[in-house]
C-alpha positions in Angstrom: 136.6 125.8 108.9 136.9 129.2 110.1 138.3 132.3 108.5 138.5 135.8 110.6 138.7 138.9 108.4 139.8 142.2 110.3 139.2 145.5 108.6 142.7 146.0 108.1 144.3 143.1 105.7 147.7 142.8 107.4 145.6 141.3 110.3 144.4 138.8 108.0 143.9 134.9 110.1 143.8 131.8 108.3 142.8 128.5 111.2 144.4 130.9 113.3 147.9 131.5 111.8 148.8 134.9 110.6 149.4 135.6 107.1 152.4 137.4 106.9 153.9 134.1 109.6 152.9 131.8 107.0 154.9 133.0 104.1 157.8 132.8 106.1 157.0 129.2 107.3 156.9 126.4 104.8 156.4 123.6 107.9 152.9 125.4 108.1 151.9 125.9 104.8 152.5 122.5 104.4 150.5 121.3 107.7 147.4 123.6 106.4 147.8 121.6 102.6 147.3 118.7 104.8 144.3 120.0 106.8 142.5 120.9 103.0 142.9 118.3 101.6 141.1 116.0 104.2 138.4 118.9 104.8 136.6 118.5 101.1 136.3 114.3 102.1 134.7 114.9 105.6 132.5 117.9 104.3 131.2 115.4 101.2 129.7 112.9 103.3 126.5 114.0 103.6 123.4 111.1 105.0 120.4 110.9 102.6 117.9 111.0 105.7 115.1 110.0 103.1 115.4 106.3 101.6 112.8 104.6 99.2 112.3 101.3 98.2 109.1 100.2 96.4 108.2 96.4 96.1 107.6 94.3 93.8 110.2 95.6 91.7 108.3 94.7 88.2 104.7 95.0 89.1 101.5 94.8 87.0 98.0 95.9 87.0 96.0 94.3 90.1 99.3 94.3 92.2 99.8 96.1 95.2 102.8 98.2 95.2 104.7 98.8 98.9 106.9 101.9 99.4 108.8 101.1 102.3 110.4 104.6 103.6 113.6 104.8 106.1 113.8 108.1 107.5 116.8 109.4 110.1 115.3 111.9 112.2 111.4 111.7 111.6 109.6 114.7 113.0 107.7 114.4 115.3 103.8 113.0 115.4 104.3 113.8 111.2 104.1 110.3 108.8 105.5 110.2 105.7 103.2 110.3 102.6 103.4 109.0 99.2 101.4 110.6 96.5 100.8 109.8 92.5 98.3 111.3 90.3 95.4 112.8 92.3 95.6 110.2 95.1 97.7 110.4 98.4 98.0 107.7 100.6 99.4 107.6 104.2 102.6 105.5 105.4 102.3 103.6 108.5 105.4 103.3 111.1 106.4 99.3 110.5 109.9 99.8 112.8 111.5 102.4 114.5 112.6 105.4 112.1 110.6 102.8 109.1 107.4 103.5 107.2 105.3 101.8 104.6 102.4 103.2 102.3 100.5 100.6 99.8 99.4 102.1 96.6 96.7 99.9 94.6 96.9 99.3 91.0 93.5 97.9 89.1 92.4 96.5 85.9 90.6 100.0 84.8 93.8 101.5 84.9 96.6 102.1 82.5 99.9 100.3 82.2 103.0 102.4 82.1 104.9 104.9 84.3 103.6 106.2 87.4 105.6 109.2 89.4 105.6 108.7 92.9 106.2 112.2 95.3 107.5 110.7 98.9 107.3 113.3 101.5 108.7 112.8 104.8 111.4 114.2 107.1 111.3 117.9 105.8 112.3 116.0 102.2 111.0 115.2 99.3 111.7 112.4 96.7 110.3 111.7 93.2 110.7 108.8 91.7 109.0 106.4 88.5 107.9 103.3 88.9 106.7 101.0 85.8 103.5 99.2 86.2 103.1 96.2 83.5 100.3 95.9 81.4 97.8 92.1 82.2 95.7 90.7 80.1 92.2 89.4 81.9 89.6 86.8 80.7 86.3 87.9 79.5 83.3 86.0 81.5 79.4 85.9 80.3 77.0 85.8 83.2 73.4 85.0 82.8 71.5 85.9 86.2 68.2 84.0 87.1 64.7 85.8 87.4 64.7 88.0 89.9 68.4 88.6 91.0 69.0 89.9 87.0 68.9 94.1 87.0 68.9 94.0 91.3 70.2 97.9 92.6 72.1 97.9 95.4 70.3 99.9 98.6 71.3 103.2 99.6 71.9 102.0 102.8 73.8 98.9 101.4 76.2 101.2 99.4 77.3 103.8 102.2 77.8 101.1 104.6 80.5 99.0 102.4 82.0 102.0 101.1 82.9 103.5 104.5 84.0 99.8 105.6 86.4 100.0 102.0 87.8 103.3 103.3 88.9 102.5 106.3 92.9 103.5 107.3 93.0 102.0 110.7 96.8 102.9 112.3 97.1 99.4 113.5 98.4 96.2 112.2 96.9 93.2 112.6 97.9 91.0 110.3 101.4 88.7 110.1 102.0 86.2 107.3 100.7 85.1 104.5 96.9 85.0 103.7 95.0 82.0 104.3 92.7 80.6 101.8 89.3 81.3 103.2 87.5 78.2 102.0 88.3 74.7 101.0 86.6 74.8 97.7 87.9 75.0 94.0 89.0 78.9 92.4 85.9 79.0 90.2 86.4 82.8 88.9 89.7 84.5 89.4 90.1 88.0 90.2 90.0 90.9 87.3 87.7 88.8 85.1 85.8 91.6 82.9 82.0 90.4 82.3 79.2 90.7 80.2 75.9 90.4 82.4 72.6 88.8 80.5 74.5 89.9 77.2 75.3 93.7 78.4 79.1 94.3 79.1 80.1 96.1 82.1 81.9 98.8 80.9 83.6 100.0 84.2 83.3 96.5 86.3 86.4 93.9 86.7 85.6 90.8 89.5 86.9 92.2 92.3 88.4 89.4 94.5 88.3 85.2 94.1 85.3 82.9 93.9 85.1 79.9 95.8 82.9 77.1 94.5 82.3 76.0 98.3 79.4 73.9 98.9 76.8 75.2 100.4 77.3 75.8 104.2 80.9 75.0 104.3 83.0 77.1 106.5 84.8 80.5 105.7 87.5 81.4 107.4 89.3 84.8 108.7 92.4 84.6 105.7 94.2 87.1 108.1 93.5 88.3 112.1 92.2 91.6 112.2 88.6 93.3 113.4 85.4 92.6 112.3 84.3 96.1 110.8 81.0 94.8 108.8 78.1 92.7 109.6 75.3 93.0 106.7 72.8 91.0 106.1 69.8 90.6 103.4 67.0 91.3 105.8 69.1 94.8 106.3 69.0 95.7 102.7 72.1 94.1 101.5 70.5 93.3 98.0 73.9 92.4 95.8 76.4 91.6 98.9 73.6 89.3 100.3 74.8 87.9 103.8 78.3 89.6 104.3 81.1 90.0 106.7 83.9 93.0 106.5 87.4 92.3 108.3 89.9 95.2 108.8 93.7 94.0 108.5 94.6 97.0 109.5 96.8 99.9 107.7 94.2 100.4 104.5 93.6 96.8 104.2 90.7 95.0 104.0 88.8 92.2 103.3 85.1 91.6 102.3 83.4 88.1 102.2 80.1 87.9 100.6 76.7 85.6 100.0 76.9 84.0 103.0 74.5 81.7 104.4 75.5 81.9 108.0 77.7 84.6 109.7 79.5 83.7 113.1 80.9 87.0 113.9 79.7 90.2 115.3 81.0 93.9 114.6 83.8 94.7 116.9 85.1 91.3 117.2 88.8 90.6 117.0 89.3 87.4 114.5 92.4 84.8 114.7 93.6 83.4 111.0 91.8 80.6 110.0 88.9 81.4 112.5 85.6 80.9 111.5 83.6 83.8 110.3 80.6 82.0 108.5 79.4 79.8 105.8 79.0 79.7 102.5 75.7 80.5 100.9 73.9 82.4 97.5 72.7 85.2 98.9 72.2 88.2 97.3 73.4 88.6 93.3 74.6 85.3 93.3 74.2 82.6 90.4 74.7 79.5 92.9 76.2 79.1 96.3 79.9 80.1 96.3 82.5 82.5 98.3 83.3 85.9 97.1 86.2 87.1 98.9 87.6 90.9 97.9 90.7 92.1 99.5 90.9 95.9 99.2 93.5 98.5 100.0 93.1 101.9 100.5 89.8 101.8 99.0 90.5 99.5 96.0 90.4 96.0 95.0 93.9 94.5 94.2 94.4 90.7 93.6 94.6 88.8 97.1 96.4 86.1 95.6 100.3 88.0 95.9 99.1 88.3 99.6 98.9 84.6 99.4 102.0 83.4 98.4 104.1 86.4 100.2 104.5 87.9 103.3 103.7 91.7 103.7 105.1 92.6 106.9 
């Protein structure tokens, strides 16, 4: 709509019509009424350039929250971000104009509402997500002499921390994650523990344990790049012989207490490929496989990743 004004009120025009002429022309007035009846409808249809969807819809502690973002006009070279609390998580492209960020939750956090700030395409959207509580069992572990009170080496801690912090833009996995060993599951995710009678306050079982026989094969649950190989001989006292796979976009898997390692750092592995064998190296009470799944540096429950496709 264009309105032109001149210094003289007698020369005012509305949409190209002389105002004085309109007063004497009922037909022209009816035409303008029709135009103005349509214009407000046309102008009231802005397109929301930032659309957000969070799954699962009823998350509980230990779940991975998937924040999918759709943008109409993504800014060149700038991906959206998702912030909650003191943490900001990157969103990676999963399709044209579509991005996805993962937000981890853990048993050490409190249940309740969380505010997410999603920024992208010059816009900001705030949304509230309610994370439900979840009860985790308590387990009492007695470590044998020689393994109780074992401390990790500084080298071990640095290597593992750097591995878990990976946020590789490339996405390697596709489909559900496989069971990494044929043994029965002996310890679930999130279990709280007493070690030799002392409660581990800030501890929770960061993964799933499989009671596989010593020497039984350990396979990659999903494709990825081997980003960590550590051995007891290098100072991996807690993890033992260990393999870490980077699945991309902030998702990593770690496999501990191995008796044998079949891969080297930099190898690209496929789902189902043998990467090692079950053992009892490191801080282990007996032969078993510990599989930990990490999202943006935090341990999450691997079970939903085994039962539902996360694209």
